[in-house]
C-alpha positions as CSV (number, residue, x, y, z in Angstrom):
1,M,76.7,-22.4,-45.6
2,D,77.5,-19.3,-47.5
3,R,77.4,-20.4,-51.1
4,T,79.3,-17.3,-52.3
5,Q,82.4,-18.1,-50.3
6,I,84.4,-20.3,-52.7
7,S,88.0,-20.2,-54.0
8,K,88.7,-17.5,-56.5
9,T,91.2,-19.8,-58.2
10,I,88.2,-21.5,-59.9
11,T,87.3,-18.4,-61.7
12,T,90.7,-17.5,-63.1
13,S,91.8,-20.8,-64.7
14,E,90.7,-19.9,-68.2
15,E,93.6,-19.5,-70.6
16,G,93.9,-16.4,-72.7
17,M,92.4,-14.0,-70.2
18,S,93.6,-10.5,-70.5
19,K,95.0,-8.9,-67.3
20,E,92.1,-6.5,-67.2
21,F,89.5,-9.2,-67.6
22,K,91.2,-11.4,-65.0
23,E,91.3,-8.5,-62.5
24,L,87.6,-8.0,-63.1
25,V,86.8,-11.6,-62.5
26,L,88.7,-11.6,-59.3
27,S,86.8,-8.5,-58.1
28,L,83.4,-10.1,-58.4
29,P,81.5,-12.1,-55.8
30,C,81.1,-15.7,-57.0
31,A,79.1,-18.8,-56.2
32,K,79.4,-22.4,-57.0
33,F,76.7,-23.7,-59.4
34,W,76.8,-27.3,-60.7
35,N,80.5,-27.8,-61.4
36,G,80.9,-24.2,-62.6
37,V,80.9,-20.7,-61.2
38,L,78.5,-17.8,-61.2
39,H,79.8,-14.2,-60.9
40,K,77.7,-11.5,-59.4
41,Y,77.9,-8.6,-61.9
42,E,75.8,-5.5,-61.2
43,G,73.4,-7.5,-59.1
44,H,72.9,-10.5,-61.4
45,W,74.6,-13.9,-61.3
46,I,76.4,-14.4,-64.7
47,P,77.8,-17.9,-65.6
48,S,81.6,-18.0,-65.9
49,M,81.2,-19.2,-69.5
50,S,79.1,-16.1,-70.4
51,L,81.2,-13.4,-68.7
52,K,83.8,-12.8,-71.4
53,G,81.2,-12.7,-74.2
54,M,79.0,-10.5,-72.2
55,I,81.7,-7.9,-71.6
56,S,82.6,-7.8,-75.3
57,F,78.9,-7.7,-76.4
58,R,78.3,-4.7,-74.1
59,K,81.4,-2.9,-75.3
60,H,81.4,-3.5,-79.1
61,F,77.8,-4.2,-80.2
62,K,76.4,-1.6,-82.7
63,V,72.6,-1.8,-82.9
64,H,70.4,-1.2,-85.9
65,D,66.8,0.1,-85.3
66,S,65.6,-2.8,-87.4
67,D,67.3,-5.4,-85.1
68,I,65.2,-8.0,-83.3
69,I,66.5,-9.2,-79.9
70,L,65.1,-12.4,-78.4
71,S,65.7,-12.4,-74.7
72,T,64.9,-15.2,-72.3
73,F,65.6,-16.6,-68.9
74,P,67.3,-19.9,-69.7
75,K,65.1,-22.9,-70.3
76,S,61.9,-20.8,-70.7
77,G,61.1,-21.7,-74.4
78,T,64.1,-20.2,-76.1
79,T,64.5,-22.9,-78.7
80,W,60.8,-22.8,-79.6
81,L,60.7,-19.0,-79.9
82,K,63.8,-18.9,-82.0
83,A,62.1,-21.3,-84.5
84,L,58.9,-19.3,-84.5
85,I,60.6,-15.9,-85.0
86,F,62.9,-17.2,-87.8
87,T,60.0,-18.9,-89.6
88,I,57.6,-15.9,-89.3
89,L,60.3,-13.5,-90.6
90,N,61.4,-15.7,-93.4
91,R,58.1,-17.1,-94.6
92,S,58.2,-15.2,-97.9
93,H,61.5,-16.9,-98.7
94,Y,60.8,-20.4,-97.2
95,A,57.4,-21.9,-97.3
96,S,56.6,-23.6,-94.0
97,N,55.9,-26.9,-95.7
98,S,58.9,-26.7,-98.0
99,A,61.3,-29.6,-98.1
100,T,64.2,-27.1,-98.1
101,H,63.1,-25.1,-95.1
102,P,66.3,-24.3,-93.0
103,L,64.7,-25.7,-89.8
104,L,64.9,-29.2,-91.4
105,T,68.7,-28.9,-91.6
106,C,69.7,-26.4,-88.9
107,N,69.0,-26.3,-85.2
108,P,67.2,-23.1,-84.2
109,H,70.2,-22.0,-82.1
110,H,72.3,-21.8,-85.3
111,L,69.6,-19.8,-87.1
112,V,69.2,-17.3,-84.3
113,P,72.6,-17.1,-82.5
114,F,73.3,-16.0,-79.0
115,L,75.2,-12.8,-78.6
116,E,77.1,-13.4,-75.4
117,L,77.3,-17.2,-75.6
118,K,78.2,-17.5,-79.3
119,I,79.0,-14.4,-81.4
120,Y,81.0,-12.4,-78.9
121,D,82.4,-15.4,-77.1
122,E,84.1,-16.5,-80.3
123,N,85.2,-13.1,-81.5
124,E,85.7,-10.1,-79.2
125,N,84.6,-7.6,-81.9
126,P,83.0,-9.3,-84.9
127,N,81.8,-7.5,-88.0
128,L,78.0,-7.9,-88.1
129,E,77.3,-5.0,-90.5
130,N,77.0,-7.2,-93.5
131,L,74.2,-9.4,-92.1
132,P,70.8,-8.8,-93.9
133,N,68.2,-6.8,-92.1
134,P,66.4,-7.4,-89.9
135,R,69.2,-9.0,-88.0
136,V,67.9,-11.4,-85.3
137,F,69.9,-12.2,-82.2
138,A,69.3,-13.9,-78.8
139,T,70.5,-13.2,-75.3
140,H,69.9,-14.4,-71.8
141,L,71.1,-11.1,-70.3
142,P,68.8,-9.1,-67.9
143,F,67.4,-5.9,-69.4
144,S,69.7,-3.7,-67.3
145,L,72.8,-5.5,-68.7
146,L,72.0,-5.0,-72.3
147,P,74.3,-2.6,-74.1
148,R,73.3,1.1,-73.8
149,C,72.9,1.4,-77.5
150,I,70.1,-1.2,-77.4
151,L,68.3,0.5,-74.5
152,D,68.4,3.8,-76.5
153,S,67.4,2.4,-79.8
154,N,64.1,1.6,-81.5
155,C,65.0,-2.1,-82.0
156,R,62.4,-4.7,-81.0
157,I,62.8,-7.0,-78.1
158,V,60.8,-10.2,-77.6
159,Y,60.9,-11.6,-74.1
160,I,59.6,-15.0,-72.9
161,C,59.4,-16.4,-69.4
162,R,58.1,-19.5,-67.8
163,N,56.8,-20.9,-64.6
164,P,60.0,-21.1,-62.5
165,M,59.3,-24.6,-61.3
166,D,59.0,-26.0,-64.8
167,Q,62.0,-23.9,-65.8
168,L,64.1,-25.4,-62.9
169,I,63.2,-28.9,-63.9
170,S,64.0,-28.2,-67.5
171,R,67.4,-26.8,-66.5
172,W,68.1,-29.9,-64.4
173,F,67.4,-32.3,-67.2
174,F,69.3,-30.2,-69.7
175,A,72.4,-30.1,-67.5
176,T,72.3,-33.7,-66.6
177,N,71.8,-34.7,-70.2
178,I,75.0,-32.9,-71.1
179,R,77.0,-33.9,-68.0
180,P,75.5,-37.0,-66.4
181,E,77.9,-36.7,-63.5
182,Y,76.0,-33.7,-62.3
183,K,73.4,-36.1,-60.9
184,E,76.1,-37.3,-58.4
185,T,77.3,-33.8,-57.4
186,S,74.0,-31.8,-57.3
187,S,70.4,-32.3,-56.5
188,I,67.1,-30.8,-57.4
189,H,66.6,-29.9,-53.7
190,E,69.9,-28.0,-53.8
191,L,68.7,-26.0,-56.8
192,V,65.5,-25.1,-55.1
193,E,67.5,-23.7,-52.1
194,M,69.8,-21.7,-54.4
195,F,66.8,-20.4,-56.3
196,Q,65.3,-19.1,-53.0
197,E,68.5,-17.2,-52.4
198,G,68.4,-15.8,-55.9
199,I,71.4,-17.7,-57.0
200,C,70.9,-19.2,-60.5
201,P,72.3,-18.3,-64.0
202,Y,71.3,-14.8,-65.0
203,G,69.2,-14.6,-61.8
204,P,67.7,-13.7,-59.5
205,F,64.8,-15.1,-61.5
206,W,62.3,-12.4,-60.3
207,D,64.7,-9.5,-61.1
208,H,65.1,-10.8,-64.6
209,V,61.4,-11.1,-65.2
210,L,60.5,-7.8,-63.5
211,E,63.0,-5.8,-65.5
212,Y,61.5,-6.9,-68.8
213,W,57.9,-6.8,-67.5
214,N,58.2,-3.2,-66.3
215,K,59.9,-2.0,-69.4
216,S,57.3,-3.8,-71.6
217,L,54.6,-1.7,-69.8
218,E,56.6,1.5,-70.6
219,K,57.5,0.6,-74.2
220,K,54.8,-1.6,-75.6
221,D,55.8,-0.9,-79.2
222,R,59.3,-2.0,-78.5
223,I,59.1,-4.9,-76.0
224,L,56.7,-7.8,-76.3
225,F,56.4,-9.8,-73.1
226,L,55.3,-13.5,-73.6
227,K,54.7,-16.4,-71.3
228,Y,55.5,-20.0,-72.2
229,E,52.2,-21.2,-70.8
230,D,50.3,-18.8,-73.1
231,L,52.1,-20.2,-76.1
232,K,51.2,-23.7,-75.0
233,E,47.5,-22.8,-74.4
234,D,46.9,-20.9,-77.6
235,I,49.7,-21.0,-80.1
236,I,47.6,-19.5,-82.9
237,S,46.7,-16.2,-81.2
238,Q,50.3,-15.9,-79.8
239,T,51.8,-16.5,-83.2
240,I,49.5,-13.8,-84.7
241,K,50.6,-11.4,-81.8
242,L,54.2,-12.2,-82.5
243,A,53.9,-11.5,-86.2
244,D,52.1,-8.3,-85.6
245,F,54.8,-7.1,-83.2
246,L,57.6,-8.0,-85.6
247,G,55.9,-5.8,-88.3
248,L,55.0,-8.7,-90.6
249,P,51.3,-9.4,-89.8
250,F,49.6,-12.4,-91.5
251,S,47.4,-11.5,-94.4
252,E,43.9,-12.7,-94.7
253,E,45.0,-15.0,-97.5
254,E,47.7,-16.5,-95.3
255,K,45.2,-17.1,-92.6
256,K,42.7,-18.7,-95.0
257,R,45.2,-21.2,-96.4
258,G,46.3,-22.2,-92.9
259,E,49.8,-20.6,-92.8
260,I,49.7,-19.9,-89.1
261,E,48.8,-23.5,-88.3
262,E,51.5,-24.8,-90.6
263,I,54.1,-22.6,-88.9
264,S,52.9,-23.8,-85.5
265,R,53.2,-27.4,-86.6
266,L,56.7,-26.9,-88.1
267,C,58.0,-25.1,-85.0
268,S,56.4,-27.4,-82.4
269,I,58.6,-29.2,-79.9
270,E,57.1,-32.5,-81.1
271,N,58.1,-31.8,-84.7
272,L,61.5,-30.3,-84.1
273,K,62.7,-33.1,-81.8
274,K,62.0,-35.8,-84.4
275,L,63.9,-34.1,-87.2
276,E,67.2,-35.8,-88.1
277,V,69.2,-32.7,-87.5
278,N,68.0,-32.5,-83.9
279,M,68.3,-36.2,-83.3
280,S,71.9,-36.6,-84.3
281,G,73.6,-33.3,-84.8
282,E,75.6,-31.2,-82.3
283,Y,75.1,-27.6,-81.3
284,K,78.8,-27.4,-80.2
285,P,81.3,-30.1,-79.0
286,G,79.8,-31.9,-76.1
287,V,76.3,-30.5,-76.5
288,Q,74.0,-32.5,-78.8
289,N,71.0,-30.9,-80.5
290,K,68.6,-33.3,-78.9
291,A,69.5,-31.9,-75.5
292,F,67.3,-28.9,-76.3
293,F,64.1,-30.9,-76.7
294,R,62.4,-32.8,-73.9
295,K,58.7,-32.8,-72.9
296,G,57.8,-29.1,-73.0
297,E,54.8,-29.8,-70.7
298,V,53.2,-27.2,-68.4
299,G,53.1,-28.5,-64.8
300,D,55.7,-31.3,-65.3
301,W,57.4,-30.0,-62.2
302,A,54.9,-31.9,-60.1
303,N,56.6,-35.2,-61.1
304,Y,59.9,-34.1,-59.6
305,L,59.4,-31.5,-56.9
306,S,58.1,-32.5,-53.5
307,S,55.2,-30.4,-52.1
308,A,57.6,-28.8,-49.6
309,M,60.0,-27.7,-52.4
310,A,57.1,-26.4,-54.5
311,E,55.7,-24.4,-51.7
312,K,59.1,-22.8,-51.0
313,M,59.4,-21.7,-54.6
314,K,55.8,-20.5,-54.8
315,K,56.2,-18.4,-51.7
316,V,59.4,-16.6,-52.7
317,V,58.1,-15.9,-56.2
318,E,54.8,-14.6,-55.0
319,E,56.6,-12.3,-52.5
320,K,59.1,-11.0,-55.0
321,L,56.5,-10.3,-57.7
322,Q,53.8,-9.0,-55.4
323,G,52.2,-5.8,-56.7
324,S,53.8,-6.0,-60.1
325,G,50.8,-7.4,-61.9
326,I,52.6,-10.4,-63.3
327,T,51.6,-13.9,-62.1
328,F,52.4,-17.5,-63.0
329,K,50.1,-20.5,-63.0
330,M,51.6,-22.3,-60.0
331,T,49.3,-25.3,-60.0
332,S,49.7,-28.5,-61.9
333,Q,47.3,-30.9,-63.6
334,V,50.0,-33.4,-64.2
335,K,49.2,-36.7,-62.4
336,G,51.7,-38.4,-60.1
337,D,52.8,-35.5,-58.0
338,C,56.1,-36.1,-56.2
339,Q,55.7,-36.7,-52.5
340,D,58.0,-35.6,-49.6
């Protein structure tokens, strides 16, 4: 079955579309994903809900050299990294152990907003000039789809990626948490097949990763490339690396008094998911804050992917990343591997 051959009427049902935008949507190849649609824009599969905001972001955004852009492939540690970046940058204003720290009352996605999914989705041309520097934003867009002004600027970009098998399982649980009916209309097996074809939000996965990886090798002072698994393995050294890159290194005094450990504790998945704001609040209508927090374990995919599905994903990722110098730990130490 050709997954890209679906009715174009699905993609043009949104009210309030301009004629120009509607014509653009109709001109793009599209594919069904979950109960929504992906549009192939300049080689990448962009979710229908992101397309309008992406176009506005690319057209109207004006970068500051002091800006910090957090870029991620979805479900790769975005929430965790938003919390870490916000806390590192604002530690002179909010002590990590303070009873008034913003993370205690705000979800990380409200503190570091998405550009195409939030800011430019709600307002085609918002005024962002009055925000205090450094401004911190997030995006899921591939490097090649970022606005030209960002590519030509001296702003810093922090990128994080994750073992694609754990990422896929995290996506599955996130989607079915928000829309339980997806369990009836889609399956993990189907997601694996689409992943192999490169069809997934903001994918292909390997293109997304390689674009940032290659650029990080060219511009080490501007792009920091992180892996979720490295954060899990050694959060202290990774937090130090992150602070150094952001231009706010930890002082010896901060290190002595345990500031890095306290930031790591505050921003941990285990701590964030038990906070009242993340147990009962909403990110937006229909999406509860608690949906962003699950296990966060490395290798959890083994409990949900059969050995055959895992081998398919391993093979295609190794082929696509061959020779790049980037690798993922594709083995699991989690007990109870799923069987065929």
